Kinemage of the C-alpha trace (Angstrom):
@kinemage 1
@onewidth
@group {chain A} dominant
@subgroup {mainchain}
@vectorlist {calphas} color= white
{ca met a 1} P -13.336 1.038 -64.563
{ca ala a 2} L -12.242 3.064 -61.570
{ca ala a 3} L -14.180 2.236 -58.820
{ca thr a 4} L -16.829 4.257 -57.706
{ca arg a 5} L -17.413 5.153 -54.074
{ca lys a 6} L -20.958 4.430 -52.761
{ca ser a 7} L -23.056 7.543 -51.345
{ca ser a 8} L -22.970 6.050 -47.727
{ca gln a 9} L -19.302 5.947 -47.454
{ca met a 10} L -17.040 8.631 -46.526
{ca trp a 11} L -14.474 10.527 -48.422
{ca leu a 12} L -10.914 9.739 -47.899
{ca leu a 13} L -12.029 6.444 -45.451
{ca asp a 14} L -14.466 4.528 -47.794
{ca lys a 15} L -16.470 3.412 -44.970
{ca ala a 16} L -20.045 4.236 -43.793
{ca pro a 17} L -20.698 5.684 -40.595
{ca glu a 18} L -21.297 3.482 -37.648
{ca pro a 19} L -24.587 3.458 -35.538
{ca asp a 20} L -22.620 1.944 -32.604
{ca ile a 21} L -18.772 1.606 -30.881
{ca leu a 22} L -18.721 -2.165 -31.273
{ca gly a 23} L -15.828 -4.563 -29.748
{ca ser a 24} L -14.191 -6.177 -27.076
{ca arg a 25} L -11.553 -3.249 -26.752
{ca leu a 26} L -11.490 0.595 -25.967
{ca pro a 27} L -12.491 2.650 -29.096
{ca ser a 28} L -10.170 4.070 -31.517
{ca arg a 29} L -10.171 7.637 -33.015
{ca glu a 30} L -11.543 5.995 -36.138
{ca gln a 31} L -14.366 4.647 -34.669
{ca val a 32} L -15.542 7.489 -32.437
{ca phe a 33} L -15.118 9.545 -35.353
{ca leu a 34} L -17.529 7.248 -37.594
{ca phe a 35} L -20.104 7.139 -34.523
{ca phe a 36} L -19.990 11.025 -34.255
{ca met a 37} L -20.842 11.179 -38.261
{ca tyr a 38} L -23.403 8.701 -37.788
{ca gln a 39} L -25.287 10.802 -35.205
{ca his a 40} L -24.468 14.159 -37.301
{ca his a 41} L -25.461 13.053 -40.814
{ca val a 42} L -27.676 10.260 -40.402
{ca phe a 43} L -29.901 10.947 -36.959
{ca lys a 44} L -29.515 14.649 -38.222
{ca lys a 45} L -28.139 15.836 -34.855
{ca thr a 46} L -26.603 19.135 -34.321
{ca val a 47} L -22.656 19.308 -33.644
{ca pro a 48} L -23.182 19.894 -29.580
{ca asp a 49} L -25.964 17.116 -29.387
{ca ser a 50} L -24.012 14.754 -31.684
{ca val a 51} L -20.736 15.444 -29.046
{ca ser a 52} L -22.895 14.943 -26.003
{ca ala a 53} L -24.309 11.500 -27.597
{ca thr a 54} L -20.330 10.528 -28.649
{ca ser a 55} L -19.383 11.332 -24.533
{ca glu a 56} L -22.087 9.678 -23.318
{ca lys a 57} L -21.269 6.138 -25.175
{ca leu a 58} L -17.652 6.571 -24.649
{ca lys a 59} L -17.916 7.091 -20.813
{ca ala a 60} L -20.317 4.016 -20.893
{ca ile a 61} L -17.348 1.684 -22.636
{ca trp a 62} L -14.874 2.885 -20.078
{ca gly a 63} L -16.998 2.035 -17.076
{ca lys a 64} L -17.118 -1.264 -18.621
{ca ala a 65} L -13.569 -1.671 -18.288
{ca lys a 66} L -13.250 -0.181 -14.628
{ca leu a 67} L -11.239 2.995 -15.905
{ca thr a 68} L -11.900 6.425 -14.316
{ca thr a 69} L -12.541 9.258 -17.299
{ca lys a 70} L -12.233 13.264 -17.590
{ca thr a 71} L -14.671 16.013 -17.006
{ca asp a 72} L -17.597 15.901 -19.765
{ca ala a 73} L -15.948 19.277 -20.697
{ca asn a 74} L -12.493 17.742 -21.443
{ca ile a 75} L -14.290 14.728 -23.238
{ca arg a 76} L -16.573 17.028 -25.635
{ca lys a 77} L -13.415 19.177 -26.223
{ca lys a 78} L -11.713 16.673 -27.433
{ca ser a 79} L -14.258 14.663 -29.400
{ca pro a 80} L -14.944 16.885 -32.473
{ca lys a 81} L -11.079 17.143 -33.138
{ca ser a 82} L -11.085 14.557 -35.384
{ca val a 83} L -14.141 15.879 -37.557
{ca arg a 84} L -12.283 19.529 -37.289
{ca gly a 85} L -9.313 17.662 -39.486
{ca tyr a 86} L -11.495 16.182 -41.646
{ca gln a 87} L -13.222 19.506 -42.948
{ca ala a 88} L -9.912 20.837 -43.109
{ca leu a 89} L -8.777 18.003 -45.604
{ca lys a 90} L -12.064 18.237 -47.509
{ca lys a 91} L -11.278 21.893 -48.174
{ca ile a 92} L -7.692 20.874 -49.433
{ca gly a 93} L -9.678 17.937 -51.760
{ca thr a 94} L -7.737 15.536 -53.629
{ca gly a 95} L -4.833 17.740 -54.253
{ca lys a 96} L -1.560 16.125 -55.409
{ca thr a 97} L 0.915 18.406 -53.359
{ca asp a 98} L 3.347 16.650 -51.203
{ca gly a 99} L 1.757 18.705 -48.498
{ca ala a 100} L -1.750 17.509 -48.966
{ca glu a 101} L -0.568 13.793 -49.446
{ca leu a 102} L 1.446 14.117 -46.380
{ca lys a 103} L -1.499 15.696 -43.855
{ca arg a 104} L -3.999 13.309 -45.377
{ca lys a 105} L -1.741 10.174 -44.230
{ca ile a 106} L -0.814 11.702 -41.073
{ca trp a 107} L -4.525 12.052 -40.544
{ca lys a 108} L -5.679 8.276 -41.147
{ca gly a 109} L -2.301 7.243 -39.517
{ca asp a 110} L -4.172 8.817 -36.280
{ca leu a 111} L -7.001 7.118 -36.892
{ca glu a 112} L -6.157 4.344 -35.677
{ca asp a 113} L -4.780 5.237 -31.855
{ca leu a 114} L -6.554 5.215 -29.086
{ca phe a 115} L -8.968 7.675 -28.178
{ca asp a 116} L -7.786 8.235 -24.857
{ca ile a 117} L -10.255 9.718 -22.124
{ca ser a 118} L -9.272 8.269 -19.307
{ca ser a 119} L -8.181 10.667 -16.282
{ca ala a 120} L -4.237 11.803 -15.652
{ca asp a 121} L -4.195 9.947 -12.345
{ca val a 122} L -5.789 6.617 -13.753
{ca leu a 123} L -2.704 4.971 -13.271
{ca glu a 124} L -1.703 6.233 -9.827
{ca arg a 125} L -5.274 5.663 -8.147
{ca arg a 126} L -5.535 2.761 -5.431
{ca asp a 127} L -9.165 1.851 -6.308
{ca ile a 128} L -8.291 0.934 -9.536
{ca leu a 129} L -7.105 -2.686 -10.131
{ca asp a 130} L -3.629 -3.624 -11.207
{ca glu a 131} L -5.211 -5.781 -14.369
{ca asp a 132} L -7.482 -2.537 -15.282
{ca lys a 133} L -4.297 -0.508 -15.164
{ca ser a 134} L -2.070 -3.035 -17.530
{ca phe a 135} L -4.939 -3.643 -19.790
{ca leu a 136} L -4.917 0.588 -20.237
{ca ile a 137} L -1.051 0.384 -20.993
{ca ser a 138} L -1.722 -2.551 -23.170
{ca gln a 139} L -4.171 -0.599 -25.319
{ca arg a 140} L -1.955 2.495 -25.460
{ca glu a 141} L 0.523 0.654 -26.925
{ca asp a 142} L -1.148 -1.561 -29.249
{ca arg a 143} L -4.968 -2.113 -29.206
{ca ser a 144} L -4.876 -5.753 -31.000
{ca ser a 145} L -2.698 -6.942 -27.668
{ca ser a 146} L -5.415 -7.335 -25.382
{ca ser a 147} L -9.314 -7.159 -25.027
{ca met a 148} L -12.103 -6.330 -22.348
{ca ala a 149} L -13.286 -9.809 -22.768
{ca gly a 150} L -9.925 -11.459 -21.730
{ca val a 151} L -9.697 -9.602 -18.163
{ca arg a 152} L -13.391 -10.139 -17.436
{ca cys a 153} L -13.085 -13.871 -17.969
{ca cys a 154} L -9.970 -14.195 -16.031
{ca arg a 155} L -12.034 -12.472 -13.241
{ca ser a 156} L -14.780 -14.625 -13.486
{ca gly a 157} L -12.844 -17.692 -13.413
{ca glu a 158} L -11.347 -16.326 -10.207
{ca lys a 159} L -14.256 -15.448 -8.629
{ca gly a 160} L -15.692 -19.155 -9.260
{ca lys a 161} L -13.122 -20.911 -7.401
{ca lys a 162} L -13.701 -21.644 -3.997
{ca lys a 163} L -10.684 -21.676 -1.359
{ca arg a 164} L -10.555 -25.129 -0.390
{ca lys a 165} L -10.131 -25.794 3.329
{ca pro a 166} L -6.945 -27.711 4.208
{ca leu a 167} L -7.845 -31.508 4.649
{ca arg a 168} L -7.308 -32.753 8.257
{ca ser a 169} L -4.002 -34.578 9.174
{ca phe a 170} L -4.264 -37.849 10.569
{ca gly a 171} L -2.118 -39.683 12.436
{ca lys a 172} L 0.577 -38.243 15.019
{ca asn a 173} L -0.904 -35.004 14.827
{ca arg a 174} L -4.333 -36.015 15.580
{ca lys a 175} L -2.811 -38.028 18.666
{ca arg a 176} L -1.096 -34.811 19.881
{ca arg a 177} L -4.166 -32.871 19.347
{ca leu a 178} L -6.398 -35.675 21.450
{ca ser a 179} L -3.859 -35.773 24.191
{ca arg a 180} L -3.636 -31.774 24.445
{ca arg a 181} L -7.426 -31.577 24.589
{ca leu a 182} L -7.542 -34.592 27.254
{ca lys a 183} L -5.009 -33.075 29.433
{ca arg a 184} L -6.711 -29.642 29.398
{ca asn a 185} L -9.685 -31.131 30.268
{ca ala a 186} L -8.414 -33.140 33.164
{ca tyr a 187} L -6.536 -29.658 34.411
{ca trp a 188} L -9.614 -27.985 34.200
{ca arg a 189} L -11.366 -30.619 36.187
{ca arg a 190} L -8.686 -30.443 38.820
{ca ser a 191} L -8.393 -26.864 38.593
{ca pro a 192} L -9.731 -24.297 41.747
{ca ile a 193} L -10.734 -21.607 39.139
{ca arg a 194} L -13.550 -24.188 38.013
{ca asp a 195} L -14.688 -24.078 41.451
{ca leu a 196} L -15.027 -20.558 41.281
{ca ala a 197} L -16.569 -19.860 38.405
{ca phe a 198} L -18.831 -22.627 39.436
{ca pro a 199} L -19.868 -22.612 43.166
{ca his a 200} L -22.864 -25.073 43.151
{ca arg a 201} L -20.693 -27.615 41.683
{ca leu a 202} L -18.253 -27.210 44.550
{ca leu a 203} L -20.873 -27.507 47.027
{ca his a 204} L -22.504 -30.426 45.464
{ca arg a 205} L -19.024 -32.519 45.282
{ca arg a 206} L -18.602 -31.479 49.311
{ca lys a 207} L -22.141 -32.749 49.596
{ca met a 208} L -21.642 -35.741 48.010
{ca arg a 209} L -18.029 -36.651 50.006
{ca thr a 210} L -19.874 -36.292 53.237
{ca ala a 211} L -22.785 -38.520 51.741
{ca thr a 212} L -20.408 -41.203 51.157
{ca ser a 213} L -18.176 -40.973 54.198
{ca arg a 214} L -21.410 -41.474 56.356
{ca his a 215} L -22.730 -44.435 53.914
{ca arg a 216} L -19.508 -45.879 54.702
{ca gln a 217} L -19.306 -45.329 58.217
{ca gln a 218} L -22.934 -46.913 58.543
{ca asn a 219} L -22.397 -50.027 56.205
{ca tyr a 220} L -18.502 -50.710 56.765
{ca pro a 221} L -17.882 -49.692 60.347
{ca gly a 222} L -14.541 -52.011 60.393
{ca glu a 223} L -12.874 -50.043 57.914
{ca his a 224} L -12.735 -46.806 59.670
{ca gln a 225} L -11.718 -48.591 63.139
{ca gln a 226} L -7.917 -48.448 63.512
{ca thr a 227} L -6.378 -51.940 64.294
{ca ser a 228} L -3.629 -52.218 67.361
{ca cys a 229} L -0.740 -54.074 66.616
{ca pro a 230} L 0.045 -56.924 68.461
């Protein structure tokens, strides 16, 4: 017996419409197509409403990847292209001609590609990190080669790392620093700039000198008398 297609499955794809675009990669054309058909057939939305819901979903996914997108008008123009191709193939039906089979193969092959809504200058913008640009390039070439989860995990690990302060070196370097500090302090004590900066200290020092000299003259008068040589 030939396998029969379920009522929920779509013709030519044998897949049911999806209520959400899941995964850690940028969406493919097939995912966008199934999400649009779910909005249109299951929710019974009009085509413009389904297109707007699809564009909002795509912008949210591109926002997670930190990538700039096209304008809303351009996204809405691009969203129903796969739907129009699907409707054209349904009109042809299950034709067994070479041209009909070739059109079906081309349409199904295009569904595996990335549904790219990034802006034209996304790779030239300075506000986008190089990691995000390389992620977009890898998604354009092969969607299975990278994922947003890997990029985010790498960044969270980099943010978690704290910069360690360099350890203080002991031994000769420490002795050199101490000697420089002592020399600097000694020069500052003898420096006339210090006396100009702090005049009260200079006055206090002069008073202390006069006081000590008077004290010595009163208590030790013999020290100040000049002894004559015989």
